[in-house]
N, C-alpha and C positions, 0 to 999 in steps of 0.2 A: 504494500500500500504506500509506504514512504517513497519508494522509487517512482511510483506512478505520480504522486503529488509533486515530487521534485521535477519530473518531466513537465507537468502542467505549469509550475512556477517558471521554469526556463522558457517554456513556450510563450507565456505571458510577457516575459522580458523582451521578446523579439519586437513587441509592439510598443515598447517604452524606451527604445534605444536612446532617443534624444535626451529624455529626462535623466536616465541612468548615466549617460555620458557627462551631462552637466554636473550631476552629483559627484561623480568620480573626479572630474576636473577640480571641483571645489575642494574635495578631500585631499587630493595630491598637493594643490596649492597651499592648503592649510598646513599640511605636514612639512612642506619645504620651508614655509615661512617660520614655523616653530624651530626647525633645525637651524635655519639661518640666524635666527635670533640667538640661539644658544652659541653659535660660532662667533657672533658679534661680541657676546659677553666674554669670550676667550681672547679678545683683542684682535681678531681678524678684520681686515677691511671689508666693506660691504660686498665688493665684487668677489673677494676670496671666500667670504662667508657663504655666499650664494653658491659658488662653485663647489665648495666642500659639501654643502647640503645636497647638491645634485649627485655628487659622487657617492655620498653615503646612501642616498635613496636608490641609486641605480638608474637605469634607463626608464624615463617616464613613459615613453611610447610603448616600450615592451611591457611595462606594468599595466598600461591601459589595455593592450591586446590580450594579455593573460587574464585580466579581469573580465573582459568581454567574453573570452572563451569559457571561463568558469561559470558565468551567469547565464549564458545562452546555449544555443544548439548550433555549433559551427556547420555541421553537415546540413541542417535544415536551412540555414542562411544561404549556403551554396545552392541548395535546391531552389530557393526562391529566386535567386539570380538567374538560374537556368530557366525557371518558369517564365520570368519576364521576357527572356529571349524567345522562348517558345510562343508566347502570346503575340509578339510582334510578327512572328512567322505565320501564325494562324490568321492574322488579319489579311494576309495576302491570299488566303484560300477560304472564303466564307462557308462553303459546303463542308469542308473538313472540320472547320471550327464548330459548326452546329452539332456535328456528331460528337466531337470532343466535349462540348458543354453538356450535352445530354448524359454522356457517360459520367462526367464529374458530378452532375446533379444526383444521379442514382447512387453514386458512392458516398456522397455527403449525407444523403438521406439515411442510408444504412448506418453510417457512423454515428449520426445523431441518435438513432434509435438505440444503438449499442451503448452510447454514453449515458442515456437515460437510465439504463439498467445498472451500469457501473456506478453512476452517481448515487443511486438509491442503495446499492449494496455496500460500497466502499466508504462513502462519505457520511453515512448516517448509522447510528448516532455518534456524536463525538464522545471521546473518553472523558472530557471535562465534566465534573459534577455540576449539576444545576446549569447545564449549558444554555438554557433559555434566558438566564440572568447575566450571561457573560457578553460584554459589549466590546466593540472595536471602534476606536476613535481616530479619525484622520482630519486633516485640514487641506484646504486648497486655496490657490491664489491665481486664477486664470490670467490676471493682469500681468504677472511676471512669469507665466508659463509653468506654474506648478499646479497641475491638475489633480495630483494625488500625492500629498507630502506627509512626512512624519513630523515630529515636534523637536524643538530645542529644549534644553533643560529649564531655562527660565519660563518658557511657555507652559511646560508641564506643571511647574510650581504654581503659576498663576491660575490655571484652569482647575487645579486640584484643591485649591484652598477653600475650606468651609462648605463643601458640597453636602447636601442633605439627601439627595436621591441616589448618590453613589456611595457605596460602602468603602471602596478603596480603589486606587489606581495602581497598575503594575506596568513596568516598562521593560523594553528589550531593544538593544542595539546590535545589529548584525555586523560582524567583521571577521577577518581571517586571522587565526592564530597559528604560529608554528608551535607544535607540541613536541616537547622533549621529555622522554621518560616512559613512553609506551611503545617500545620497539624502536624502529628507525624513525628519526625526526621527520615530521611531515606537516604540511600546511593543511588545515581543515577549516571549514566554515563553522563559526562559533557565534555565540550570543552572549552579550554582557547584560545581566539583569539586576534589578534591584531586589531587595529582600521581600517585597510584597508580591512579586511576580507570580510565583507558583500558587500562592493562596488565592490570588485574584483569578487566575486562569483555571483554577480548580483541578490541579493534577496531583498525583500521588507518586511516591517512590516504589519501585519493586525491590530496591536494595538500598540500605542506608537511609539517608534523609535528604530533603531538598533544602535550598537556601531559604533563609528567613531574615527578618529585620536585624537580628544579631550579626548577620554577615555584611551589613551596610557600613559605609563610612571609610575614610582613608586609612584608619588605623586597624581595621579588621584584617585578620589573616586571610590570605588567598584561599578560595574554596571553589570547587567545580563539581558540576553534575553531568554525568554522561547521558546522552540520549539512548533510548533502548536499541535503536537500529545500529548505532555506532558500537555499543557494548556487545551486541550479538554478532554483528557482521565482522567487525575489526578485531574484537578482543575475545571472541568465541565464548561469550557469557561467563567470563572468568570472575568469580566472586572475590578473588584475592586483590583486585584492583582497589577495593574499598580501603581508604586510609593511605593510599599511595600518594607520594608527593611528586608532582610533575612540574615542568616549567612551561609557561605560556608566553610566547614571544611575538613581538611585532617589530617594526622598524625602530621603535623607541627602546628596545631591549627586552629582556625576559623577566618574568615575575613568577615566584613559586606559587603553587596552588595544591591543596590537598583534595583528592577525590572523596567527596562525602556521600555520594549516592548515585543511583541510576534511575532515570525517569521512566514511568510506565509508557507503553506504546501509545502514541497520540498523533494527531494531525499536526505537522510542523508548520504552523501558519504564523506569520506571513512568509517566512523563509525557512528552508530546511537547515538545521544545525546539527553538529556532532557533539559539541560540548557547550554547556551553559555555565558561565562563571560570574563571580561577583565583581563589582565595579573596580575594586582595588587591583585586580589583575591587569587592568588596562591603564597605563599612565595617561593616555590621551583623554580618558573619561574623567580624570582628575585635573586636567589642564584648565587654564583660564578660558581658553577658546571654547571649550566644551561647556564649562559651568556658567559662563556669563554671556556667551554669544547667542543672540536671539535668532540669527539667520543660520546657525549651525544645526540644521535639522536632520538628525539621523536616528532618532529614538521613536520606536513604536509604542503606542499607548493602548492598554487594555483597561477595562473598568468592569466592576461588578455592581449590579443594582443593589441598593440597600433593601432590607426587608420591607415589603409592602409597597415599594416604589415600582412604577411602570415605565416602560421605554419612553413614552411620549413626555412624561414629566421630567425624566432625566435629560432627554434631548432639549427640552425647553430651558432647563436650568443651565446646562452646559452652553447653550447658545447665548444666554444672558451673561454668564461669566466671561465667555469668549469676547463678546461685544465690549464689555468693560475693559478687558485687556487691550483691545484694539484702540479704544479711546484714550487709554492711559499712555500709549506709546505711539503717537501719530507719526513720529519720525521713522518708525520701522514699518508700520502698517498703513500705507497710503491708501486713501479711499478708492482710487481708481485701480488698485491692485485686486480688489474684490476678494479679500480674505474671508473665508467661511469655514465652519467646522461641520463635520458629518459624524453621526453616531448610528451604528448599525449593530444588530445582534451578530455575534461571532459566527454562529451556525449559518445564518442567512448570508453573511458576507462570503463565507467559503463556498457555499453552493452557487451564489451569484457569480463569483469569479470563475468557478469551474465551467459554468454554463457559457459565460462570455468568451472564454478561451476557445471553445469549440463552436 
């Protein structure tokens, strides 16, 4: 099931290339700026500081290409290029084109029918307890080309303050970690989560424990939870990994983390991850850019309805809080950028995305 959902996510990314490329360019620029600032503190000239930052980071174009390959489907992208060439050829022969279109229509109809069965069998129900009370929160700003965006840390603090219809917010930021200590060092897709995340999304461990508020803060020891798929496929369900210390690395260096648990099988939404770690394992998440930058949007937000609250009331309250935040920071949220917040049930969001993809 996880492999199928991973395929769906990668397929969806094919239609979001421009947004993803802009996000990636922003991330790389931020990383280079931070590294250059560190080099300036060491006494290097601005030009040398920038040059050393580029050397430390490696080839930016290669990094972009590697990231595109990891998030998408290279073979399918090549297929679409070939398809565009074929369409131009078909236009020169209308009769042959009509036959080809009919054949495609029959194939698409059959696939749609098959997907209806797959969606009903594989995507329902979710493993998350009380899934009907689990919400997925996003924002958009069509005026600056952000049709579907995550949140910055200050934005999350603003919208989460004093809510009555929401019991708690949980957050997840996806990134790549190099993992050392589980066989050969390898780079895997990971998630950095806050201590409320697992309680909010309603998931349980099959081994050990999950992260909780005691794992929050810059002084907490590094802790990590393995996803069930990674534990079974890569580690052969080895129970001895519990309590093992590994190192999670990025361009900013490595940090130690103790494996405290294994997550139950679940839908890896909105991205598939292998390891979920606490914030202290990522220096970037403790940096000023991440903590104070309102435009540094890389964190997903989940919410759980408070007892007795309904979706419509939660949506209305969050819209009110969000509007207040926009009014408080007019220099960031310009009126013609059309910033708005969306709140959907997690289950409905997953099914809607899956249906849109096909």
